[in-house]
SEPAVEX-169183 format. One record per residue (C-alpha): residue in three letters; x, y, z; residue number from 1. Coordinates in steps of 0.05 Angstrom, whole numbers. Layout:
BEGIN
Ala;X;Y;Z;NUM;
...
//
This chain:
BEGIN
Unk;3;0;2;1;
Unk;27;71;-18;2;
Unk;23;129;-60;3;
Unk;23;134;-139;4;
Unk;6;190;-190;5;
Unk;-20;196;-261;6;
Unk;-34;253;-305;7;
Unk;-100;278;-338;8;
Unk;-123;347;-369;9;
Unk;-178;393;-341;10;
Unk;-213;441;-395;11;
Unk;-237;505;-385;12;
Unk;-265;526;-452;13;
Unk;-208;503;-502;14;
Unk;-155;519;-450;15;
Unk;-127;457;-418;16;
Unk;-94;450;-346;17;
Unk;-50;391;-331;18;
Unk;-80;356;-272;19;
Unk;-37;312;-228;20;
Unk;-83;252;-202;21;
Unk;-52;233;-132;22;
Unk;-73;166;-98;23;
Unk;-60;147;-29;24;
Unk;-77;78;0;25;
Unk;-65;76;74;26;
Unk;-93;34;138;27;
Unk;-158;59;165;28;
Unk;-232;49;158;29;
Unk;-251;30;86;30;
Unk;-266;96;50;31;
Unk;-260;128;-21;32;
Unk;-250;203;-18;33;
Unk;-239;247;-77;34;
Unk;-214;319;-65;35;
Unk;-189;376;-110;36;
Unk;-257;412;-128;37;
Unk;-291;355;-165;38;
Unk;-361;368;-193;39;
Unk;-414;316;-185;40;
Unk;-398;275;-247;41;
Unk;-321;274;-224;42;
Unk;-340;254;-156;43;
Unk;-381;196;-179;44;
Unk;-320;166;-204;45;
Unk;-313;133;-139;46;
Unk;-366;85;-156;47;
Unk;-348;75;-228;48;
Unk;-277;57;-212;49;
Unk;-292;9;-155;50;
Unk;-341;-31;-199;51;
Unk;-301;-24;-261;52;
Unk;-239;-51;-222;53;
Unk;-272;-108;-195;54;
Unk;-295;-128;-264;55;
Unk;-230;-126;-290;56;
Unk;-199;-174;-234;57;
Unk;-170;-126;-184;58;
Unk;-217;-107;-124;59;
Unk;-200;-42;-89;60;
Unk;-166;-53;-25;61;
Unk;-210;-49;37;62;
Unk;-171;14;63;63;
Unk;-175;85;63;64;
Unk;-164;110;-5;65;
Unk;-154;184;-21;66;
Unk;-150;217;-91;67;
Unk;-128;288;-96;68;
Unk;-130;323;-159;69;
Unk;-81;384;-164;70;
Unk;-82;442;-175;71;
Unk;-134;435;-118;72;
Unk;-160;506;-125;73;
Unk;-181;494;-200;74;
Unk;-253;463;-208;75;
Unk;-255;394;-241;76;
Unk;-314;375;-284;77;
Unk;-334;314;-328;78;
Unk;-321;242;-326;79;
Unk;-256;241;-370;80;
Unk;-217;234;-304;81;
Unk;-244;162;-291;82;
Unk;-183;126;-325;83;
Unk;-130;168;-293;84;
Unk;-161;155;-223;85;
Unk;-170;80;-231;86;
Unk;-96;73;-251;87;
Unk;-73;117;-196;88;
Unk;-109;77;-144;89;
Unk;-90;8;-170;90;
Unk;-18;30;-176;91;
Unk;-20;58;-103;92;
Unk;-49;-11;-78;93;
Unk;4;-49;-114;94;
Unk;-39;-80;-169;95;
Unk;13;-60;-224;96;
Unk;78;-94;-239;97;
Unk;103;-35;-281;98;
Unk;87;34;-254;99;
Unk;48;85;-296;100;
Unk;96;128;-333;101;
Unk;103;201;-308;102;
Unk;94;231;-372;103;
Unk;31;192;-393;104;
Unk;-35;226;-401;105;
Unk;-97;186;-387;106;
Unk;-165;209;-412;107;
Unk;-231;169;-412;108;
Unk;-296;149;-375;109;
Unk;-303;80;-343;110;
Unk;-370;37;-350;111;
Unk;-386;-7;-289;112;
Unk;-363;-69;-332;113;
Unk;-296;-39;-340;114;
Unk;-303;-12;-412;115;
Unk;-271;53;-430;116;
Unk;-323;102;-458;117;
Unk;-313;162;-504;118;
Unk;-314;231;-474;119;
Unk;-319;298;-510;120;
Unk;-263;346;-511;121;
Unk;-207;301;-531;122;
Unk;-179;344;-587;123;
Unk;-170;407;-543;124;
Unk;-145;364;-485;125;
Unk;-88;332;-525;126;
Unk;-70;398;-554;127;
Unk;-66;425;-483;128;
Unk;-23;359;-464;129;
Unk;23;376;-527;130;
Unk;30;449;-505;131;
Unk;55;424;-434;132;
Unk;110;378;-469;133;
Unk;77;315;-459;134;
Unk;84;265;-521;135;
Unk;47;198;-494;136;
Unk;-28;189;-484;137;
Unk;-85;137;-473;138;
Unk;-153;152;-495;139;
Unk;-215;110;-506;140;
Unk;-218;70;-571;141;
Unk;-280;111;-593;142;
Unk;-238;174;-590;143;
Unk;-177;147;-626;144;
Unk;-192;176;-694;145;
Unk;-202;246;-664;146;
Unk;-137;241;-621;147;
Unk;-93;220;-679;148;
Unk;-108;288;-711;149;
Unk;-58;315;-660;150;
Unk;10;311;-688;151;
Unk;75;297;-649;152;
Unk;43;249;-596;153;
Unk;44;179;-588;154;
Unk;-31;160;-574;155;
Unk;-55;89;-552;156;
Unk;-127;71;-549;157;
Unk;-161;30;-494;158;
Unk;-224;-11;-506;159;
Unk;-231;-31;-428;160;
Unk;-192;-25;-364;161;
Unk;-172;-96;-365;162;
Unk;-132;-85;-430;163;
Unk;-95;-27;-396;164;
Unk;-78;-66;-332;165;
Unk;-48;-122;-376;166;
Unk;-3;-66;-410;167;
Unk;26;-54;-339;168;
Unk;36;-124;-318;169;
Unk;-26;-135;-272;170;
Unk;-44;-203;-259;171;
Unk;-114;-204;-288;172;
Unk;-152;-249;-338;173;
Unk;-156;-232;-406;174;
Unk;-215;-185;-426;175;
Unk;-280;-224;-442;176;
Unk;-315;-210;-505;177;
Unk;-359;-147;-495;178;
Unk;-405;-113;-540;179;
Unk;-380;-46;-569;180;
Unk;-382;15;-524;181;
Unk;-423;53;-572;182;
Unk;-453;35;-639;183;
Unk;-408;49;-694;184;
Unk;-433;106;-741;185;
Unk;-451;86;-810;186;
Unk;-400;101;-864;187;
Unk;-422;159;-908;188;
Unk;-456;139;-970;189;
Unk;-445;186;-1026;190;
Unk;-510;163;-1057;191;
Unk;-550;184;-1001;192;
Unk;-518;252;-998;193;
Unk;-562;312;-1025;194;
Unk;-559;309;-1103;195;
Unk;-565;383;-1106;196;
Unk;-523;421;-1050;197;
Unk;-541;496;-1039;198;
Unk;-516;539;-1097;199;
Unk;-529;609;-1121;200;
Unk;-555;580;-1185;201;
Unk;-621;570;-1146;202;
Unk;-627;643;-1135;203;
Unk;-669;682;-1187;204;
Unk;-659;754;-1192;205;
Unk;-639;790;-1131;206;
Unk;-576;820;-1161;207;
Unk;-565;870;-1104;208;
Unk;-571;820;-1048;209;
Unk;-524;770;-1087;210;
Unk;-473;821;-1093;211;
Unk;-478;840;-1021;212;
Unk;-467;764;-1002;213;
Unk;-405;765;-1047;214;
Unk;-380;825;-1011;215;
Unk;-393;796;-944;216;
Unk;-359;733;-959;217;
Unk;-298;770;-990;218;
Unk;-286;811;-929;219;
Unk;-320;773;-874;220;
Unk;-372;828;-868;221;
Unk;-437;827;-829;222;
Unk;-503;830;-868;223;
Unk;-572;847;-856;224;
Unk;-626;827;-910;225;
Unk;-693;857;-901;226;
Unk;-755;843;-943;227;
Unk;-819;811;-951;228;
Unk;-833;737;-937;229;
Unk;-812;689;-999;230;
Unk;-763;742;-1028;231;
Unk;-703;693;-1020;232;
Unk;-671;721;-957;233;
Unk;-657;654;-925;234;
Unk;-643;621;-991;235;
Unk;-588;673;-1002;236;
Unk;-561;667;-927;237;
Unk;-558;591;-932;238;
Unk;-519;591;-995;239;
Unk;-462;641;-965;240;
Unk;-418;580;-940;241;
Unk;-415;556;-1011;242;
Unk;-372;615;-1033;243;
Unk;-328;618;-972;244;
Unk;-257;586;-981;245;
Unk;-237;526;-939;246;
Unk;-211;543;-869;247;
Unk;-136;550;-861;248;
Unk;-102;500;-815;249;
Unk;-107;544;-753;250;
Unk;-183;560;-758;251;
Unk;-196;485;-777;252;
Unk;-162;462;-714;253;
Unk;-201;514;-672;254;
Unk;-265;497;-703;255;
Unk;-253;422;-694;256;
Unk;-235;432;-623;257;
Unk;-297;470;-607;258;
Unk;-344;418;-639;259;
Unk;-306;364;-603;260;
Unk;-320;398;-540;261;
Unk;-392;409;-556;262;
Unk;-396;332;-571;263;
Unk;-412;343;-644;264;
Unk;-346;326;-678;265;
Unk;-342;265;-727;266;
Unk;-266;255;-735;267;
Unk;-273;201;-792;268;
Unk;-270;258;-839;269;
Unk;-212;290;-806;270;
Unk;-210;365;-787;271;
Unk;-266;409;-804;272;
Unk;-240;449;-865;273;
Unk;-310;475;-885;274;
Unk;-333;543;-854;275;
Unk;-391;526;-806;276;
Unk;-458;552;-814;277;
Unk;-501;558;-749;278;
Unk;-576;577;-753;279;
Unk;-607;573;-685;280;
Unk;-686;581;-680;281;
Unk;-714;647;-657;282;
Unk;-733;613;-590;283;
Unk;-663;598;-572;284;
Unk;-642;621;-503;285;
Unk;-580;666;-489;286;
Unk;-540;609;-462;287;
Unk;-556;572;-524;288;
Unk;-532;626;-570;289;
Unk;-473;657;-536;290;
Unk;-453;601;-488;291;
Unk;-468;580;-417;292;
Unk;-500;535;-372;293;
Unk;-490;507;-303;294;
Unk;-423;498;-273;295;
Unk;-370;507;-328;296;
Unk;-398;545;-386;297;
Unk;-407;507;-454;298;
Unk;-395;537;-523;299;
Unk;-454;569;-557;300;
Unk;-477;575;-626;301;
Unk;-433;638;-638;302;
Unk;-370;596;-619;303;
Unk;-390;537;-661;304;
Unk;-400;587;-719;305;
Unk;-327;610;-707;306;
Unk;-292;627;-775;307;
Unk;-359;613;-805;308;
Unk;-430;643;-810;309;
Unk;-480;653;-757;310;
Unk;-552;664;-789;311;
Unk;-605;697;-745;312;
Unk;-671;681;-787;313;
Unk;-729;727;-766;314;
Unk;-680;767;-724;315;
Unk;-733;816;-694;316;
Unk;-768;752;-666;317;
Unk;-702;734;-624;318;
Unk;-704;753;-551;319;
Unk;-676;824;-541;320;
Unk;-623;794;-486;321;
Unk;-598;745;-544;322;
Unk;-591;802;-592;323;
Unk;-557;851;-544;324;
Unk;-512;796;-522;325;
Unk;-478;795;-588;326;
Unk;-451;865;-585;327;
Unk;-385;848;-548;328;
Unk;-368;785;-593;329;
Unk;-380;825;-657;330;
Unk;-326;872;-634;331;
Unk;-276;827;-598;332;
Unk;-281;761;-637;333;
Unk;-289;722;-573;334;
Unk;-337;709;-513;335;
Unk;-316;710;-441;336;
Unk;-367;677;-396;337;
Unk;-364;689;-320;338;
Unk;-395;634;-279;339;
Unk;-387;621;-200;340;
Unk;-340;562;-215;341;
Unk;-295;601;-263;342;
Unk;-283;643;-323;343;
Unk;-288;608;-390;344;
Unk;-264;638;-459;345;
Unk;-286;614;-526;346;
Unk;-267;643;-595;347;
Unk;-323;675;-634;348;
Unk;-301;706;-697;349;
Unk;-361;695;-743;350;
Unk;-401;729;-796;351;
Unk;-468;749;-774;352;
Unk;-523;749;-828;353;
Unk;-593;774;-802;354;
Unk;-657;764;-841;355;
Unk;-719;806;-823;356;
Unk;-786;823;-851;357;
Unk;-806;895;-857;358;
Unk;-864;889;-806;359;
Unk;-898;837;-766;360;
Unk;-947;814;-823;361;
Unk;-890;824;-877;362;
Unk;-929;864;-924;363;
Unk;-906;932;-913;364;
Unk;-864;933;-978;365;
Unk;-869;983;-1034;366;
Unk;-934;1027;-1021;367;
Unk;-951;981;-967;368;
Unk;-1026;981;-986;369;
Unk;-1033;905;-962;370;
Unk;-1001;916;-898;371;
Unk;-1049;906;-837;372;
Unk;-1004;930;-782;373;
Unk;-1007;993;-747;374;
Unk;-951;1048;-747;375;
Unk;-939;1030;-674;376;
Unk;-932;958;-690;377;
Unk;-883;972;-747;378;
Unk;-842;1019;-701;379;
Unk;-842;968;-643;380;
Unk;-821;909;-691;381;
Unk;-764;950;-721;382;
Unk;-738;975;-652;383;
Unk;-727;901;-636;384;
Unk;-663;909;-670;385;
Unk;-631;964;-632;386;
Unk;-585;1016;-657;387;
Unk;-526;989;-621;388;
Unk;-530;924;-657;389;
Unk;-548;951;-726;390;
Unk;-490;997;-721;391;
Unk;-447;936;-715;392;
Unk;-474;907;-782;393;
Unk;-434;931;-841;394;
Unk;-486;921;-894;395;
Unk;-566;932;-895;396;
Unk;-596;909;-959;397;
Unk;-670;910;-983;398;
Unk;-693;846;-1015;399;
Unk;-756;859;-1052;400;
Unk;-803;808;-1086;401;
Unk;-773;768;-1140;402;
Unk;-792;800;-1213;403;
Unk;-795;735;-1259;404;
Unk;-811;777;-1318;405;
Unk;-751;826;-1305;406;
Unk;-703;766;-1290;407;
Unk;-730;722;-1348;408;
Unk;-730;662;-1298;409;
Unk;-659;658;-1315;410;
Unk;-612;643;-1255;411;
Unk;-550;684;-1242;412;
Unk;-478;661;-1228;413;
Unk;-462;592;-1199;414;
Unk;-426;590;-1125;415;
Unk;-362;564;-1161;416;
Unk;-359;626;-1206;417;
Unk;-372;671;-1147;418;
Unk;-324;632;-1101;419;
Unk;-269;645;-1150;420;
Unk;-276;723;-1141;421;
Unk;-280;715;-1067;422;
Unk;-221;675;-1064;423;
Unk;-175;721;-1105;424;
Unk;-203;780;-1062;425;
Unk;-184;743;-1001;426;
Unk;-114;727;-1027;427;
Unk;-101;800;-1042;428;
Unk;-117;817;-967;429;
Unk;-71;760;-943;430;
Unk;-16;790;-983;431;
Unk;-29;858;-961;432;
Unk;-31;843;-889;433;
Unk;25;792;-887;434;
Unk;61;791;-822;435;
Unk;5;823;-786;436;
Unk;-43;795;-733;437;
Unk;-105;796;-780;438;
Unk;-114;774;-853;439;
Unk;-185;803;-873;440;
Unk;-213;873;-880;441;
Unk;-266;863;-826;442;
Unk;-210;854;-777;443;
Unk;-172;919;-796;444;
Unk;-161;961;-735;445;
Unk;-197;1027;-735;446;
Unk;-135;1073;-722;447;
Unk;-98;1043;-782;448;
Unk;-159;1052;-824;449;
Unk;-152;1125;-809;450;
Unk;-75;1131;-819;451;
Unk;-39;1076;-860;452;
Unk;-100;1049;-899;453;
Unk;-135;1113;-901;454;
Unk;-156;1136;-974;455;
Unk;-138;1205;-999;456;
Unk;-179;1260;-967;457;
Unk;-209;1279;-1036;458;
Unk;-234;1208;-1046;459;
Unk;-270;1207;-977;460;
Unk;-307;1269;-980;461;
Unk;-373;1240;-984;462;
Unk;-361;1194;-923;463;
Unk;-336;1254;-883;464;
Unk;-398;1293;-899;465;
Unk;-442;1233;-878;466;
Unk;-404;1233;-810;467;
Unk;-412;1309;-803;468;
Unk;-488;1302;-817;469;
Unk;-493;1248;-759;470;
Unk;-513;1196;-810;471;
Unk;-454;1155;-791;472;
Unk;-419;1139;-722;473;
Unk;-346;1134;-720;474;
Unk;-355;1059;-716;475;
Unk;-400;1066;-779;476;
Unk;-341;1106;-809;477;
Unk;-293;1051;-801;478;
Unk;-339;997;-826;479;
Unk;-353;1034;-890;480;
Unk;-278;1040;-898;481;
Unk;-271;966;-891;482;
Unk;-328;952;-941;483;
Unk;-291;1001;-990;484;
Unk;-228;962;-984;485;
Unk;-267;900;-1001;486;
Unk;-296;926;-1058;487;
Unk;-234;952;-1085;488;
Unk;-203;883;-1075;489;
Unk;-260;846;-1114;490;
Unk;-239;893;-1176;491;
Unk;-166;885;-1163;492;
Unk;-155;966;-1146;493;
Unk;-96;980;-1105;494;
Unk;-135;1029;-1059;495;
Unk;-207;1048;-1051;496;
Unk;-229;1107;-1095;497;
Unk;-289;1149;-1087;498;
Unk;-335;1103;-1125;499;
Unk;-316;1045;-1077;500;
Unk;-333;1090;-1017;501;
Unk;-400;1111;-1049;502;
Unk;-415;1040;-1063;503;
Unk;-399;1025;-990;504;
Unk;-443;1078;-963;505;
Unk;-503;1055;-1007;506;
Unk;-493;985;-975;507;
Unk;-484;1008;-905;508;
Unk;-544;1057;-910;509;
Unk;-593;1012;-944;510;
Unk;-644;1020;-887;511;
Unk;-709;976;-889;512;
Unk;-768;1003;-924;513;
//
């Protein structure tokens, strides 16, 4: 009987802390104590470890067993510590012929029959372990495809506790045949996939809205589409990801880690390289959209949409608390959630696309003769999108009814054609901002917009006049300049000219009718 230690990882958001799991087995009345600020699911490891050890051939000693997880001041949550606790206790009571290596990270939940079950957050946990200089890890077999996405680490999978005990020389019988821990996901069937993925070819007419979507994709700008029902607002927004370029390696790793933590990551296809598209329902709570929950805050829709698109359809129907909670993330590109058990930060650099009707009945378009809403109802409906929120939206575009006669029923360009121009514009931005902390026009800091990247004074007289008249705030001024840079990039101009600034002002001030 004695003392032993193993290593595991505690996650707070995507940030991981190395946790040393110490086990002490000493004489005294039989007891099993877990200390070090465990939450209820971590504390319940006592019963899982006891049952799993007995099923695997080694019963826990009838002694006083104390498990301490350090740093003891940091809250621990989740069932991913089960494997580290079990191996530390069994090593401390002399059940292993070979001690657990001091540089081995153990992650996994134990079933009562000894199986090692998958846990969420394996990818960010192993990235944190690698950042701490560790190169060896054992994870559940169900998480092995995800774990192998982390380069530079020697990672082994464990199907059950017996298998792991045999690796360290324990005198236990071989593992009996057991059913799989989870049902394997079916292999993707290309024939079952949609034969017609979303494409801008599906959109008839709406040249202005299509152009706004292209500009939004090229510079990562936020967009508001306002128009009557059936005009194509949702169709255009849902096709925005089809013209966005694939994620770079850094964003792909961050997005994959967020989805792993949320339990929504399928590692069979590798890292997520397609920009995510999140479209929460208008009844979603604030915690569901920005993140939160009891204990340690979980990632919300804005974090799952990191480096992609967050689409709020029927935006005025969302709770005002949800809409106002978007203010800070739209400016900073991340979300910091304060809870009683700690502070959690998630990345949240997303493109916001809003869709709204002109009034509650949706018919206040043109002369509005068919609208049955009172002026007060219209004002109240429009006021649900507050000034501070709208001030952070780069473009406000009116989407009128489709004119089949005017468009001739002929679709416009395909997503592939638009994506080529978007990719070329983003490449110009990458070259221009090479060596800096940002790569897109939407991320260009305001002070540099007004100095190093400011257009000539003669080119921006129209913009300065709009600010002087009070039509634009200083934030709006900066967003118009960013839009102008994107418009210039799309036509391969070296710097924004007066015409680009005029177009940007038109896109910015296109108030709903």
